[in-house]
Kinemage of the C-alpha trace (Angstrom):
@kinemage 1
@onewidth
@group {chain A} dominant
@subgroup {mainchain}
@vectorlist {calphas} color= white
{ca met a 1} P 23.262 6.512 49.894
{ca leu a 2} L 25.236 5.087 52.569
{ca ile a 3} L 24.199 2.183 54.481
{ca pro a 4} L 26.268 0.831 57.123
{ca phe a 5} L 25.918 -2.741 58.166
{ca ala a 6} L 29.038 -3.809 60.454
{ca asp a 7} L 32.490 -2.065 62.115
{ca asp a 8} L 35.765 -3.312 61.484
{ca gln a 9} L 36.499 -4.790 65.246
{ca gly a 10} L 35.243 -8.089 64.653
{ca pro a 11} L 32.460 -10.352 65.581
{ca arg a 12} L 29.899 -9.152 68.361
{ca arg a 13} L 28.371 -10.794 71.000
{ca pro a 14} L 24.213 -10.924 71.050
{ca thr a 15} L 22.711 -7.527 71.347
{ca pro a 16} L 18.884 -8.159 72.615
{ca val a 17} L 18.350 -3.841 73.826
{ca val a 18} L 19.538 -2.668 70.231
{ca trp a 19} L 17.590 -5.532 68.475
{ca leu a 20} L 14.479 -5.053 70.820
{ca ile a 21} L 14.849 -0.855 70.161
{ca cys a 22} L 15.270 -0.697 66.523
{ca ala a 23} L 12.388 -3.294 66.103
{ca ala a 24} L 10.432 -0.772 68.211
{ca trp a 25} L 10.977 2.300 66.186
{ca leu a 26} L 10.542 0.397 62.723
{ca ala a 27} L 7.139 -1.272 64.313
{ca val a 28} L 5.891 2.079 65.693
{ca phe a 29} L 6.673 4.247 62.681
{ca val a 30} L 5.141 1.490 60.223
{ca ala a 31} L 1.807 1.903 62.291
{ca ala a 32} L 2.058 5.354 61.961
{ca val a 33} L 2.211 5.375 58.257
{ca ala a 34} L -0.856 2.922 58.232
{ca ala a 35} L -2.770 5.258 60.942
{ca ser a 36} L -5.025 8.260 60.402
{ca pro a 37} L -3.569 11.782 60.721
{ca glu a 38} L -5.988 12.116 63.782
{ca ala a 39} L -4.422 9.050 65.465
{ca val a 40} L -1.132 9.764 64.731
{ca ala a 41} L -1.378 13.645 66.069
{ca arg a 42} L -3.295 12.010 69.214
{ca thr a 43} L -0.714 9.674 69.832
{ca his a 44} L 2.257 12.376 69.193
{ca arg a 45} L 0.264 14.306 71.646
{ca glu a 46} L 0.163 11.819 74.597
{ca leu a 47} L 3.422 10.162 74.093
{ca gly a 48} L 5.564 13.072 72.603
{ca leu a 49} L 7.623 15.523 74.847
{ca asn a 50} L 5.333 18.665 74.763
{ca thr a 51} L 7.224 21.363 76.683
{ca ser a 52} L 4.297 23.350 77.607
{ca ala a 53} L 2.844 20.287 79.502
{ca trp a 54} L 5.944 19.458 81.036
{ca trp a 55} L 6.420 22.721 82.758
{ca his a 56} L 3.026 22.739 83.711
{ca ala a 57} L 3.564 19.670 85.721
{ca trp a 58} L 6.593 20.894 87.027
{ca phe a 59} L 4.823 24.105 88.594
{ca gln a 60} L 1.971 21.921 89.591
{ca leu a 61} L 4.781 19.864 91.374
{ca gln a 62} L 6.120 22.988 93.151
{ca arg a 63} L 2.335 23.759 94.393
{ca asp a 64} L 1.625 20.412 95.760
{ca glu a 65} L 2.061 21.405 99.421
{ca val a 66} L 1.993 18.039 101.539
{ca arg a 67} L 3.419 15.322 99.284
{ca pro a 68} L 3.742 15.701 95.375
{ca gly a 69} L 0.754 14.730 93.403
{ca trp a 70} L 0.920 11.332 91.573
{ca ala a 71} L -0.009 13.366 88.531
{ca ser a 72} L 2.193 15.806 88.416
{ca val a 73} L 5.231 13.259 88.747
{ca val a 74} L 3.934 11.151 85.640
{ca gly a 75} L 3.684 14.642 83.875
{ca leu a 76} L 6.976 15.072 84.342
{ca val a 77} L 8.761 11.543 83.849
{ca arg a 78} L 6.465 9.888 81.480
{ca pro a 79} L 7.176 12.073 78.446
{ca leu a 80} L 11.135 12.052 78.941
{ca leu a 81} L 10.365 8.202 78.888
{ca thr a 82} L 8.343 7.738 75.701
{ca cys a 83} L 9.129 10.157 73.153
{ca trp a 84} L 12.205 8.923 72.216
{ca leu a 85} L 9.755 5.893 70.823
{ca leu a 86} L 8.365 7.876 68.235
{ca his a 87} L 9.723 9.724 64.791
{ca gly a 88} L 8.314 12.022 62.663
{ca gly a 89} L 9.870 10.782 59.098
{ca val a 90} L 11.410 7.754 57.456
{ca leu a 91} L 15.066 9.518 57.294
{ca his a 92} L 14.703 10.316 60.726
{ca val a 93} L 14.254 6.755 61.822
{ca leu a 94} L 16.366 5.243 59.367
{ca ser a 95} L 19.122 7.200 60.457
{ca asn a 96} L 18.711 6.634 64.102
{ca ala a 97} L 18.275 3.091 63.621
{ca leu a 98} L 21.373 2.552 61.509
{ca ala a 99} L 23.488 4.072 64.010
{ca leu a 100} L 22.079 2.496 67.041
{ca trp a 101} L 22.356 -0.872 65.124
{ca leu a 102} L 26.192 -0.026 64.094
{ca cys a 103} L 27.045 2.046 67.263
{ca gly a 104} L 24.755 0.575 70.115
{ca gly a 105} L 25.355 -2.969 68.906
{ca arg a 106} L 29.150 -2.605 69.467
{ca leu a 107} L 28.293 -0.936 73.119
{ca glu a 108} L 26.192 -3.582 74.119
{ca ser a 109} L 28.402 -6.577 72.921
{ca arg a 110} L 31.266 -4.926 74.804
{ca phe a 111} L 29.942 -4.060 77.965
{ca gly a 112} L 26.632 -6.119 78.188
{ca ser a 113} L 22.751 -5.999 78.097
{ca leu a 114} L 22.505 -4.343 81.614
{ca arg a 115} L 25.079 -1.729 81.513
{ca phe a 116} L 24.033 -0.544 78.210
{ca ala a 117} L 20.403 -0.235 79.024
{ca val a 118} L 21.170 1.559 82.173
{ca phe a 119} L 23.475 3.862 79.179
{ca cys a 120} L 20.293 4.206 77.064
{ca ile a 121} L 18.266 5.500 79.693
{ca ala a 122} L 20.643 8.237 80.929
{ca ala a 123} L 21.120 9.414 77.323
{ca ile a 124} L 17.325 9.506 76.465
{ca val a 125} L 16.570 11.771 79.867
{ca ala a 126} L 19.770 13.991 79.783
{ca ala a 127} L 18.255 14.903 76.093
{ca gly a 128} L 14.755 15.628 77.136
{ca leu a 129} L 15.813 17.525 79.963
{ca val a 130} L 18.162 19.757 77.889
{ca glu a 131} L 15.304 20.056 75.782
{ca val a 132} L 12.523 21.575 77.842
{ca gln a 133} L 15.417 23.972 79.355
{ca val a 134} L 16.041 25.329 75.999
{ca asp a 135} L 12.513 25.118 74.225
{ca gly a 136} L 10.788 26.533 77.529
{ca pro a 137} L 6.811 26.487 78.119
{ca val a 138} L 6.387 26.087 74.078
{ca asp a 139} L 3.428 24.675 72.931
{ca arg a 140} L 4.643 21.960 70.333
{ca asp a 141} L 5.246 17.987 70.657
{ca leu a 142} L 8.663 16.988 70.283
{ca leu a 143} L 9.845 13.393 69.504
{ca gly a 144} L 12.678 11.212 68.062
{ca gly a 145} L 15.489 8.705 69.471
{ca ser a 146} L 18.100 11.134 68.291
{ca gly a 147} L 19.649 11.720 71.527
{ca leu a 148} L 19.978 8.023 72.292
{ca ala a 149} L 21.805 7.484 68.525
{ca gly a 150} L 24.145 10.423 69.167
{ca ala a 151} L 25.042 8.930 72.363
{ca thr a 152} L 26.222 5.781 70.697
{ca leu a 153} L 27.870 7.441 68.107
{ca ala a 154} L 29.890 9.794 70.363
{ca ala a 155} L 30.731 6.729 72.894
{ca cys a 156} L 32.358 4.944 69.869
{ca leu a 157} L 33.976 8.030 68.688
{ca ala a 158} L 35.319 8.108 72.329
{ca leu a 159} L 36.422 4.646 72.677
{ca arg a 160} L 37.980 4.330 69.434
{ca pro a 161} L 38.203 7.573 67.217
{ca ile a 162} L 39.503 5.498 64.173
{ca thr a 163} L 36.860 2.658 63.774
{ca arg a 164} L 35.635 2.343 60.422
{ca ala a 165} L 32.285 1.061 59.296
{ca arg a 166} L 31.577 -1.319 56.360
{ca thr a 167} L 29.180 0.220 54.324
{ca ile a 168} L 26.831 -0.506 51.359
{ca val a 169} L 27.336 2.506 48.732
{ca leu a 170} L 24.974 2.652 45.596
{ca val a 171} L 27.021 3.066 42.600
{ca ala a 172} L 24.367 3.390 39.583
{ca val a 173} L 22.199 1.230 41.808
{ca val a 174} L 24.858 -1.325 42.235
{ca pro a 175} L 25.760 -1.943 45.789
{ca val a 176} L 29.393 -1.526 46.513
{ca val a 177} L 30.906 -2.206 50.032
{ca val a 178} L 33.736 0.141 51.230
{ca glu a 179} L 34.847 0.909 54.512
{ca val a 180} L 34.263 4.469 55.655
{ca pro a 181} L 35.752 6.203 58.967
{ca leu a 182} L 33.037 6.291 61.802
{ca trp a 183} L 33.414 10.038 61.845
{ca val a 184} L 32.505 10.490 58.341
{ca leu a 185} L 29.025 8.301 59.119
{ca ala a 186} L 28.938 10.665 62.070
{ca leu a 187} L 28.535 13.792 59.985
{ca gly a 188} L 26.321 12.115 57.564
{ca trp a 189} L 23.989 11.587 60.644
{ca ile a 190} L 24.258 14.892 61.916
{ca ala a 191} L 22.934 16.067 58.382
{ca ala a 192} L 20.225 13.622 58.464
{ca gln a 193} L 18.783 15.478 61.538
{ca ala a 194} L 18.305 18.665 60.117
{ca arg a 195} L 14.833 19.604 60.127
{ca pro a 196} L 13.970 19.917 56.284
{ca leu a 197} L 15.772 16.115 56.055
{ca ser a 198} L 14.119 14.623 59.292
{ca arg a 199} L 10.592 15.517 58.110
{ca leu a 200} L 11.224 13.553 54.628
{ca leu a 201} L 7.766 11.704 53.978
{ca asp a 202} L 6.900 12.737 57.582
{ca val a 203} L 4.003 11.493 59.567
{ca gly a 204} L 2.089 13.546 62.126
{ca pro a 205} L 2.719 17.224 63.286
{ca ser a 206} L 5.477 16.874 65.530
{ca glu a 207} L 9.114 17.926 65.051
{ca pro a 208} L 12.425 16.533 65.989
{ca met a 209} L 14.573 17.400 69.029
{ca ser a 210} L 16.509 20.433 68.572
{ca pro a 211} L 20.186 20.465 68.302
{ca ala a 212} L 20.641 21.323 71.873
{ca ala a 213} L 19.420 17.889 72.770
{ca leu a 214} L 21.253 15.956 70.488
{ca gly a 215} L 24.298 17.759 71.739
{ca ala a 216} L 23.178 16.796 75.524
{ca gly a 217} L 22.797 12.951 74.064
{ca ala a 218} L 26.283 13.032 72.896
{ca val a 219} L 27.948 14.653 75.910
{ca ser a 220} L 26.194 11.586 77.817
{ca gly a 221} L 27.313 9.463 75.468
{ca val a 222} L 30.999 10.258 76.119
{ca val a 223} L 30.132 10.380 79.718
{ca gly a 224} L 28.952 6.984 79.729
{ca ala a 225} L 31.812 5.241 77.493
{ca ile a 226} L 34.087 6.804 80.285
{ca leu a 227} L 31.925 5.183 83.269
{ca leu a 228} L 31.767 2.128 81.339
{ca met a 229} L 35.594 1.640 80.409
{ca ala a 230} L 35.648 2.099 84.277
{ca leu a 231} L 33.441 -0.285 85.396
{ca ala a 232} L 34.365 -2.937 82.952
{ca pro a 233} L 37.749 -3.960 84.468
{ca arg a 234} L 35.791 -4.636 87.668
{ca ala a 235} L 33.246 -6.788 85.941
{ca arg a 236} L 35.618 -8.948 84.029
{ca gly a 237} L 37.555 -9.530 87.654
{ca ala a 238} L 34.395 -10.485 89.411
{ca ala a 239} L 33.849 -12.733 86.310
{ca arg a 240} L 37.133 -14.223 86.548
{ca ala a 241} L 36.751 -14.840 90.370
{ca ala a 242} L 33.430 -16.747 89.632
{ca arg a 243} L 35.205 -18.958 87.426
{ca val a 244} L 38.014 -19.533 89.841
{ca val a 245} L 35.633 -20.355 92.670
{ca arg a 246} L 33.518 -22.705 90.296
{ca ala a 247} L 36.782 -24.614 89.376
C-alpha cells in the first residue's frame, strides 16, 4: 500500500481550498456510510450526474421559446457542480483525496487559492460535459471527484515531470518512507479508478466516472497548468509593483 504525503519541492504555503475539498469528500463519504441505503440512493440521485436527466433538461431548454426555463438551466448546471462531491467506494475517495492533497496542494501553494479554485471548477465541468457526451441519455447516476484529481496529477506532471513523492510503504506492517516518481503514483491512481477497485466497500448504487471523463480532466489539467504558468509572471510583477508603491 502506497500513501503519498509530500513531494520533493520543499515547503508549501497554506492550501485552504485543498483542505476544504478533502474534508468535504471524507465527511460526505462517512455520512453516507452511516446513512441508510435508501437515503444514500436518494442523495446520489439528487446530486449525482444522471445523463438521462441531463439530456432531458437540455432538450427542454431547446424547446423553451421565449427565454430559458430556470428549471432547465438548473438541471444542466447543478449536477455538473455537485456530482464531484460524492464517491461510491472507500478506495475511490481515498485515492482521489491523496492525489488532491499531494498535487492540488502544490498547485494551490504555487499559484494561489483563487486561481486554483478556478482551475478546479474548470476541471470538474470539463469532466462532466465529456461524460454526458460519451454516455448519452443513460439512466444511471455517475459521481466522483476523479476528474479533478486527475487534473491536478496531470498538471503537476506537465509542470515538473521529474517530481518525486515521499511515500509511506507498508512492509510487513512496518511503515517505511521512500521517494517514488510521481508518474508511478499516477499509474497507481489510474488503477484505483477501475470500476472493480473504485467500488471497493461501495456505498450506494451509483457508478464512478468513465475513463473518457478522467481523460477530459487530465487534458483540462494540462491546459490549466499552461494558463497558470502564463498568468503567474504577471501576478508576480503586479505584486512587486504594489510593494514598490507601498515602499
